[in-house]
N, C-alpha and C positions, 0 to 999 in steps of 0.2 A: 739534022735528026738532033731530037731535044734530048739531052741527057737527064737521067734521073738523079736528082742530087740529094745525097744523103748528109744531113745535117751531122756533124762530128760535135761531139760534146764538148762544151766549152770549159776550159780547164778552170779550177776554183770556183764553179759556177754555185750560187747561192743555195741553199736548201729552200725547197718550197715552204712558204708558212701555211701549214696544216689547220691553223686556227680560222683563216679566212673562209668565209663560205664560197662554195663552188671550188674548192681546191681539193683534187683528187689525191688520194692517198696512193703512193707508190705501191706496185705489186710487191710482194715479197713479206716475209715472215716480220711480225713486229720484233723490235729489239729486245722487249721483255718476254718474248714467247720463243720457246725451243723450236729448233729447225725440224722439218718433216724429216730429214734423214738421221735426225740424233734420237736416241732412244728417250722416252720421257721419264726422267727420276720418278721413282715411286716414293710415296711418302711413307717416312720411315715409321715401322712398327713399333708402338709403345712397348717397353721393355716390362715383360710380366715380374711384377714385384715378387719377393719370396714368400710363398704363402704362410701366414703366421699360424704357429702353432696352437691348436685349440687348447684353450684354457680350461684344465678340468676344474670342476666345482669340488672343493674341499669337502668332504664327507662330514655331516654334521655329528657330532658326538650324541650317542643315544642318550635318550633322556630317560631318568629314574622315574618311577612313580610320583614323586615328590616335585619333578618338574627341573631337577637339577641333573646338568651333565654329569653320567657316572664317572667320568673321567678325573672330576674335581669334587665328587661328595666324599665327605668325611666318614670314617668308621664311625657309627654311632655306639654308643656306650652308656650301658645301665649300670651303676653301681650299688650294689646292695651290701650294707655293712650299718652295723648299729653304733659306730663310734664317729659322730660327726666331725672330728679334728682328721680323724683318718680319712674320712670321704675327701674332704676339702684338699688334703694333702696329695691325694691319688687323682683326685681331678687336675689340679694344677698340674703334676708331674706329666698326666695324660695329653693335657692341651698345649703344653709345651712343645709337642712335636707337631709335626705338620701332618695333617690329614686324620686326626682323632678329635672326636667331640664328646664329651659327656652330656648325653641329653636328658639323663633323668638320676634321680637317687631314691632310694628306699632303705629303710631300717628294720623292716619287719617282713616276715612271710605273707602277711595279709596283703601287703601293700604290692606285692611283686606283679601278680597279674594284671592289676590295672595300670602299674606303670608301663608294663611291656604295650598293652592295648594302646596307651596315650603316645608313647615316644617311638614306638618300633625300633627297638635298638638292634644293631647287627651282633653285638656280642653283649652278654650279662656277666659281670664280675660279682661274685657271689662269695659271702662269708659262710663258714661253716656253723657257727654258734651265734644265734641270733635271739632275742627276746622271746619270742613266741615259739620257738623251736628250732629244729636244725636246719640248716640251709640244704642238706640234702631233701627235705621234703618239698622245699620251693624247686628244686631242681627235678625231683620226679613229676612235680605238677606241670612244670614247662614242657618236660620230655613229652608227656602225653598229649601236647597240644599239636595241631597241624602247622607247618611251618614255623616251628619252635626255634628262636635265637639260641645260638651256642652258648654254653654256660661255662667260664673259667672260674674254678674255685680259687680263691685267694685266703689262705686262712692260717693259723699260728700252727695247726696241728699237722704233724708229718708222721703220724703211726700208721701202721700198715692198714689196720682196721679202717680208718675213715679214708684213706687212699682208696682201698679196696671199693668201699662202699660208693664212693664217687664214681669210681669207672663203671660199676653195675647200674647207677642210677642215670648214667649218659653224659658225666662231665666230659668236655673237650679239652681241657686242661686243668692241672692242679699246681699252683704255685704256695710255695712258703711265704707268710710275711717277712719282710726283710730282704726279698728279693731285689735286685739292684734295678734302676730304670729303664735301662736298656733291654733287661731280661722282660720287664714286663710289656714293655711296648712291644718288643718281638713278640711275647705270647699272643698280646691283642689281636695284632696283624695276622698271625698265623691262624688262630681260631676264626677270626672273621672270614679268611679266605678259603676255610672249609678244612684246614689241619688241624692237628692235635700236638699240644706242647705240656711237656711236664718237667717242672723244676730239676735242677742236678740233685738236689738233695733225696728226690723220690724216684726219679727216671731209672737208677740202677736196679730198683726192686721191682719194677711193673711187670718184668717177664717172668719173675719168680711167683709173683702174686696172681699172675694168670693162669700159669702153667700148671701149678700145684693145686688140687682141689683141697688138699690137706690144709691150705692157709683159710679155707673156709670153715674150718671147723670151730665150733664155738671155744674149744679150750684154747685155741690160739689167738683167736680175735678177744677173748676175754681172759688173759692169763691169770687174774685175779680169783677167778672162779675156780672149784675143782672140777675134775673131769666128770663126776655125776651131775653138778650144779649145771654145768655147760650143757649137758645132754638134756636136762630140765628145761633150760632156757630155751633152746632149739624147739622143743616141743610146743613150750608156751607160745613161741612165734609162731608156730603154725596154726595156732589157734585151739588146741587141745586144752581142756579144762582139767583140774587134779585128778578126778576119778579116771579120766580116761589115760591120762599120764601114769597113773598109777596101774592102769593095766597093761599100759605098753611097756612099762618097764618092771613088770611084777613084782612091785613094793606095796606096802601099805598106803593109804591115801594121806595119813598123817605123816610119813615120812616125804611125800611130795612136798606137802605145806610147809615144812621145815625148810626143805631145799629153797622153795619159792621165798620164804622170809630172809634167808641167807643172801640170795640173789638180789633181792631189794636193797638190803645191807651195803653191799659191795658195789653195786651199781648206783647207789645213791639216788635210788627213786622210790617213790612213794605208792605207786599203784602198778596194777597189772598191765594197764595201758601205756605206761611210760616204760616198762620193761620190754614189752612189745616192740615199741618204737625204737629203743635202743637196739635191740636185736636185729632188727630189718633193717636199721641204718648199716649195720655191718655184714648184711648179706644172709642172715638166717631166715628160716622160717618159708623157705622157696620148695621144700620138698613136701 
């Protein structure tokens, strides 16, 4: 009987050269491949980076009509005064502070409307005494305009009559010349922001002036006049002629003429129109 002979593997047999043609690759997994019974390692998932916070766009500052951001637009000031040296000193004081610019100057009432149109100020600083009339006239003219700039009176006069007349004409502030730099700067900024400011010299009298109708009586506004002369002046300011005043007071027309002459002398005016202007500046002639 022929025995089936099984060749035993030779120890330390050299590995076949797989690069030679005709050489069979032995069965089994490649060394660089995972075994079938081993789980195949999955590719690691890329780590999710922390999502960046969305960058919010910074809001742009609103622009004014001139194209300048409102946040940096200075307070624009028109100075109305008939003394060039005072105007220049006030301009230097205002512009030494951040956020205030003097954009125009005027020295007469007639120049004010045009200066306002050209410069579009946020605040008008107005003197009471001007070469061609009272600053109150310019104040009344501006107050009658649409979108009129607020007016800050800066004057030498601190008497009750001028203060009351300025309030009635629409002034948003009243300072006496000689006020300190910081007080003027504060007043300009406050008035530009829509507030009202009155200097320490006059602030304490405002409530009394506005509360008592008696303070509007001509005899108190013009203490140099007698009671009868003050009464005549009030009627003159209302537009009555001498004949009608005589009928109103039940006196002779000649008496009225004498009273008018005394009024002119005491108020240092030369015409009836000037007397009427002075009276109306003080708030008379409304009735």
